[in-house]
C-alpha positions in Angstrom: -12.5 18.0 2.0 -9.8 15.4 1.7 -8.7 15.1 -1.8 -6.9 12.1 -3.2 -4.6 13.0 -6.3 -1.3 11.6 -8.0 1.4 12.9 -6.9 5.2 12.8 -6.6 6.9 10.3 -4.2 10.0 13.2 -4.2 8.0 15.8 -2.8 9.5 17.2 0.6 6.6 16.3 2.5 5.7 13.1 1.0 9.3 12.1 1.2 9.2 13.2 4.9 6.1 10.8 5.2 7.5 7.5 3.3 11.0 8.3 5.1 8.8 7.6 8.5 7.3 4.9 6.8 10.3 3.4 6.1 11.8 4.2 9.6 8.5 2.5 11.3 9.2 -0.7 9.6 12.8 -1.2 10.3 11.7 -0.6 13.9 8.7 -3.3 13.6 10.2 -5.7 11.5 13.5 -7.7 10.4 15.4 -6.0 8.2 14.7 -9.0 6.0 11.1 -8.6 6.1 10.8 -5.2 5.2 9.3 -4.9 1.8 8.1 -1.2 1.9 9.7 0.8 -1.1 11.4 4.0 -1.1 10.4 7.2 -3.1 12.7 6.6 -5.5 11.3 2.8 -6.3 7.7 4.1 -5.6 8.5 6.5 -9.2 9.0 3.7 -11.2 6.9 3.6 -14.8 5.1 0.0 -12.9 3.6 2.1 -9.9 0.8 5.1 -9.5 1.3 6.8 -6.7 -1.3 8.8 -4.4 -1.7 11.2 -1.9 -4.4 12.7 0.3 -4.4 15.9 1.2 -6.9 18.4 2.7 -6.4 22.2 2.2 -3.1 21.0 0.5 -1.8 19.2 4.1 -0.4 15.7 3.4 -2.6 12.9 5.4 -1.6 9.9 3.5 0.0 8.1 0.5 -0.7 4.9 -1.1 0.4 3.0 -4.4 -0.8 0.6 -6.9 2.4 -1.5 -8.5 1.3 -3.9 -12.0 2.6 -7.1 -11.6 4.2 -9.5 -14.3 2.2 -12.6 -13.8 2.2 -15.0 -17.2 0.8 -17.6 -15.3 -2.7 -15.4 -14.6 -5.1 -14.0 -16.8 -5.6 -10.9 -16.3 -3.6 -7.6 -14.9 -2.6 -8.2 -11.1 -1.4 -5.4 -8.9 0.0 -4.7 -5.7 -1.0 -2.4 -3.1 2.1 -0.7 -2.0 3.1 2.4 0.7 0.2 2.9 2.8 0.9 5.2 5.1 -1.6 7.9 7.1 0.4 10.7 8.8 0.4 10.8 12.4 -2.0 13.5 12.6 -4.1 12.1 10.5 -4.9 9.0 11.9 -8.6 7.9 13.0 -10.1 10.1 10.2 -10.9 7.6 7.9 -8.1 8.5 5.4 -6.7 5.0 4.9 -10.0 3.4 3.9 -10.3 6.5 1.5 -7.0 5.8 0.0 -7.9 1.9 -0.4 -11.2 2.7 -2.2 -9.6 4.8 -4.3 -6.7 2.3 -5.6 -9.3 -0.6 -5.5 -11.3 2.1 -7.7 -8.9 2.6 -10.6 -7.4 -1.2 -10.3 -11.2 -1.8 -11.3 -11.0 0.8 -13.6 -8.1 -0.5 -15.4 -9.6 -4.3 -15.5 -6.9 -5.4 -12.8 -8.4 -9.3 -11.7 -6.6 -9.7 -8.3 -5.1 -7.2 -6.2 -2.8 -8.5 -3.4 -0.5 -6.8 -0.4 2.1 -8.3 2.2 1.8 -6.5 5.8 3.4 -7.5 8.7 2.4 -9.9 11.6 3.3 -8.0 14.2 0.9 -6.0 16.9 1.8 -2.8 15.3 0.1 -3.6 11.5 -3.2 -5.2 13.3 -5.1 -2.1 12.6 -3.9 -2.4 8.6 -4.8 -6.4 8.9 -8.3 -5.7 9.9 -8.6 -2.9 7.6 -7.6 -5.4 4.9 -10.3 -7.9 5.9 -13.2 -5.3 6.4 -12.8 -4.6 2.7 -12.7 -8.3 1.4 -9.4 -9.3 1.4 -8.4 -13.0 2.3 -5.1 -14.4 3.4 -2.9 -16.2 0.4 0.5 -17.6 0.0 2.8 -15.6 -0.9 3.1 -14.1 -4.7 5.0 -12.0 -7.1 8.5 -13.1 -5.9 7.5 -13.2 -2.1 8.5 -16.1 0.0 6.9 -17.8 3.2 7.7 -15.5 5.8 6.4 -15.5 10.0 6.8 -11.8 9.8 4.3 -11.4 6.7 0.5 -11.8 6.2 0.2 -12.1 2.4 -3.4 -11.2 1.1 -5.7 -11.0 -2.0 -8.7 -9.5 -3.4 -10.7 -10.8 -6.5 -11.9 -8.1 -8.7 
């Protein structure tokens, strides 16, 4: 059974997964278009971080970042660091993690959830996952700027 729970981004196996994630981001996107966070940034007070595990084995991770936005009514969040371990791909881990993050956001009365992902073919599965779950394209948010290598998406909760 896959269990999703709060975790420490600096935990050894999580640190390794996040390092692989960052390496892949820099290998597939220009450096100025990489918006992935490292383990120390994911430990910040505005971020909730979870991992998916089965029998203790790390299958994936994801985070929810609280956004500051005085121009919007209600709380806003951003999905960060969604990553499935290579050996766990195709098992629905990303869908489970996304559903967990969205349930958390709804439980905390968030009004909108945003995300940024890449335009390269490498990111096509992520874009399909988000679209299947109701995310739609939106303009850049929270300090992002238009970028031909980025897709911005939102979900109204």
